[in-house]
C-alpha positions as MATLAB code, in Angstrom:
seq = 'XXXXXXXXXXXXXXXXXXXXXXXXXXXXXXXXXXXXXXXXXXXXXXXXXXXXXXXXXXXXXXXXXXXXXXXXXXXXXXXXXXXXXXXXXXXXXXXXXXXXX';
ca = [
    -100.202   46.400  189.464;
    -103.582   45.177  190.746;
    -104.308   41.593  191.722;
    -107.974   40.574  191.393;
    -108.912   37.466  193.405;
    -112.419   35.985  193.285;
    -113.755   32.829  194.903;
    -116.985   31.114  193.950;
    -119.225   28.547  195.609;
    -121.550   26.616  193.291;
    -124.975   25.008  193.705;
    -125.031   21.202  193.824;
    -127.388   21.175  190.814;
    -128.267   24.042  188.488;
    -129.398   24.509  184.901;
    -129.681   20.728  184.496;
    -126.016   20.153  185.377;
    -124.055   19.006  188.406;
    -121.795   21.261  190.421;
    -118.741   19.583  188.880;
    -120.028   20.226  185.364;
    -120.774   23.895  186.068;
    -117.390   24.392  187.739;
    -115.665   22.812  184.728;
    -117.568   24.993  182.244;
    -116.821   28.113  184.281;
    -113.132   27.250  184.551;
    -112.880   26.792  180.785;
    -114.651   30.104  180.177;
    -112.400   31.970  182.614;
    -109.259   30.302  181.246;
    -110.144   31.538  177.742;
    -110.412   35.200  178.764;
    -106.704   36.172  178.548;
    -106.760   35.348  174.817;
    -109.776   37.614  174.341;
    -109.159   40.523  176.729;
    -105.944   42.464  176.334;
    -106.206   44.092  179.784;
    -105.358   40.813  181.537;
    -101.635   40.569  182.309;
    -101.949   37.100  183.832;
    -104.755   34.865  185.013;
    -105.134   31.462  186.633;
    -108.064   29.431  187.914;
    -107.997   26.603  190.431;
    -110.694   24.223  191.594;
    -111.091   22.674  195.008;
    -110.368   19.009  195.585;
    -113.466   16.798  195.388;
    -112.822   15.625  198.965;
    -112.512   19.138  200.401;
    -114.688   20.419  203.235;
    -118.150   21.319  201.921;
    -117.810   24.815  203.439;
    -114.878   25.591  201.131;
    -115.230   27.529  197.914;
    -115.220   25.553  194.663;
    -113.267   27.786  192.272;
    -110.752   30.607  192.595;
    -109.685   33.118  189.959;
    -106.449   35.090  190.343;
    -105.824   37.785  187.721;
    -103.369   40.644  187.399;
    -103.991   44.020  185.740;
    -101.778   47.033  185.136;
    -104.016   49.305  187.224;
    -107.574   49.844  188.453;
    -108.570   51.424  185.139;
    -107.637   48.207  183.302;
    -109.568   46.154  185.872;
    -112.648   48.331  185.374;
    -112.417   47.876  181.584;
    -112.158   44.110  182.132;
    -115.282   44.081  184.286;
    -117.432   45.526  181.490;
    -115.798   43.666  178.593;
    -118.475   41.583  176.774;
    -116.493   38.340  177.134;
    -116.219   38.831  180.914;
    -119.890   39.829  181.154;
    -120.814   36.594  179.349;
    -119.004   34.536  182.007;
    -120.891   36.381  184.742;
    -124.192   35.778  182.948;
    -123.435   32.049  182.825;
    -122.356   31.911  186.466;
    -125.148   33.849  188.168;
    -127.768   31.063  188.074;
    -125.291   28.279  188.968;
    -123.411   29.816  191.876;
    -124.339   30.305  195.508;
    -121.841   33.021  196.305;
    -118.934   35.100  195.119;
    -116.326   36.919  197.164;
    -113.606   39.126  195.781;
    -110.653   41.320  196.732;
    -108.529   43.654  194.619;
    -105.154   44.793  195.960;
    -101.868   46.356  194.885;
     -98.901   44.077  194.313;
];
């Protein structure tokens, strides 16, 4: 099984919304993916505390897939691509790791 972990840091303001608003929208979009993409075995998103250090990331996604082939199918699935399209202009950075569990 493959665990896919991504962390995101968001801009303070982007697309006419605050960081908190963009994080909330992103979280809702990511949380809806398991219903739409059969390759996802499990998935969870977590947001940082409002009082956290400003150097910390704002959102983390932890998802599990049967294998790397399933993860690659997920990456190009239209619903996942739509989340990425939303996020690109509102985030500062993304970091990710995929590993066997």
